[in-house]
C-alpha positions as CSV (number, residue, x, y, z in Angstrom):
1,M,-68.5,2.2,-116.3
2,A,-65.2,3.9,-117.0
3,D,-61.8,2.4,-116.3
4,G,-61.2,5.0,-113.6
5,D,-64.3,3.8,-111.8
6,I,-63.1,0.2,-112.0
7,E,-59.7,1.3,-110.6
8,Q,-61.5,3.0,-107.7
9,I,-63.6,-0.1,-107.0
10,V,-60.5,-2.3,-107.1
11,A,-58.7,0.0,-104.6
12,T,-61.8,0.0,-102.3
13,M,-62.0,-3.8,-102.4
14,K,-58.3,-4.2,-101.7
15,F,-58.6,-1.7,-98.8
16,I,-61.6,-3.4,-97.1
17,G,-60.5,-6.9,-98.2
18,D,-57.9,-7.1,-95.5
19,R,-59.1,-9.8,-93.1
20,N,-58.3,-7.9,-89.8
21,R,-59.6,-4.6,-91.1
22,L,-62.8,-6.3,-92.2
23,R,-63.2,-8.0,-88.7
24,I,-62.7,-4.6,-87.0
25,V,-65.3,-3.1,-89.3
26,R,-67.7,-5.9,-88.5
27,E,-67.2,-5.3,-84.7
28,L,-67.8,-1.6,-85.2
29,M,-71.0,-2.3,-87.1
30,R,-72.2,-4.0,-83.9
31,A,-71.2,-1.4,-81.3
32,E,-68.8,1.4,-80.5
33,R,-65.6,-0.1,-79.2
34,C,-62.3,0.8,-77.5
35,V,-59.0,-0.8,-78.5
36,A,-59.0,-3.0,-75.4
37,E,-62.4,-4.4,-76.4
38,L,-61.3,-5.1,-79.9
39,I,-58.2,-6.9,-78.7
40,A,-60.4,-9.1,-76.4
41,E,-63.0,-9.7,-79.2
42,L,-60.7,-10.4,-82.1
43,G,-57.5,-11.6,-80.5
44,I,-55.5,-9.2,-82.6
45,P,-52.4,-7.5,-81.1
46,Q,-52.8,-3.9,-80.1
47,P,-50.3,-2.5,-82.6
48,L,-52.1,-4.2,-85.4
49,I,-55.6,-2.9,-84.3
50,S,-54.2,0.6,-83.9
51,Y,-52.7,0.4,-87.4
52,H,-55.9,-0.6,-89.0
53,L,-58.0,1.9,-87.0
54,G,-55.6,4.6,-88.1
55,K,-56.0,3.6,-91.8
56,L,-59.8,3.5,-91.4
57,R,-59.7,7.0,-89.7
58,E,-57.5,8.4,-92.5
59,M,-60.2,7.3,-95.0
60,G,-62.8,9.0,-92.8
61,L,-64.7,5.7,-92.3
62,V,-64.2,5.5,-88.5
63,R,-64.7,8.2,-85.9
64,A,-62.9,8.4,-82.5
65,R,-64.4,9.8,-79.3
66,R,-62.3,10.4,-76.2
67,E,-63.8,9.7,-72.7
68,A,-61.3,10.2,-69.9
69,Q,-58.3,8.0,-70.8
70,W,-60.3,5.8,-73.2
71,V,-60.8,6.4,-76.9
72,F,-63.9,4.8,-78.4
73,Y,-64.2,4.1,-82.1
74,S,-67.3,3.9,-84.2
75,L,-68.1,3.6,-87.9
76,D,-69.3,6.7,-89.7
77,P,-72.4,5.3,-91.5
78,E,-72.6,8.0,-94.1
79,A,-69.0,7.9,-95.0
80,W,-69.0,4.1,-95.1
81,S,-72.1,4.0,-97.3
82,A,-70.6,6.5,-99.7
83,Y,-67.3,4.6,-99.8
84,V,-68.8,1.2,-100.6
85,A,-71.6,2.5,-102.9
86,P,-69.6,2.0,-106.1
87,V,-68.8,-1.6,-105.2
88,L,-72.4,-2.3,-104.3
89,D,-73.5,-0.7,-107.6
90,L,-71.2,-3.0,-109.5
91,L,-72.2,-6.1,-107.6
92,Q,-75.9,-5.4,-107.6
93,P,-76.5,-4.2,-111.1
94,G,-80.3,-4.9,-111.1
95,P,-82.0,-6.6,-114.1
96,L,-79.6,-7.6,-116.8
97,P,-80.3,-6.4,-120.4
98,P,-81.5,-9.2,-122.7
99,Q,-78.0,-9.3,-124.4
100,A,-76.5,-10.4,-121.0
101,A,-78.9,-13.3,-120.4
102,Y,-77.9,-16.9,-120.5
103,G,-77.7,-18.0,-124.1
104,A,-78.3,-14.5,-125.5
105,N,-75.3,-14.7,-127.8
106,R,-76.7,-17.9,-129.4
107,R,-80.2,-16.4,-129.8
108,L,-78.8,-13.2,-131.4
109,R,-76.8,-15.2,-133.9
110,C,-79.8,-17.4,-134.8
111,G,-82.1,-14.4,-135.1
112,R,-79.7,-12.8,-137.7
113,G,-80.1,-15.9,-139.9
114,D,-76.6,-17.2,-138.9
115,S,-77.3,-20.9,-138.5
116,K,-73.9,-21.6,-137.1
117,G,-74.5,-23.2,-133.7
118,C,-78.3,-23.0,-134.0
119,R,-80.6,-25.9,-133.9
């Protein structure tokens, strides 16, 4: 993994790591919501909810749909999956290579004939 990839993952984790933003995302994972519903569910002031929804919309992670005077927000599942995919790839690497297993460094040293630290 290149340093640029790591920087992107760090930026993603910082962006979604905001407590209020993550709570809003969790609510949008459950159902489409308007700002009034988010205020009632989360107890977050309207300006703060609007700020975070704006940031999520700028990133393309949340969609807005107008119905009369109401605006309903929902998560864009494809955009969300693509956005978090690098983080998930890092955190769910699959089977580790033998060199990364517990005690592997000790076994490798002992296998080379280096008895330092071997029993």
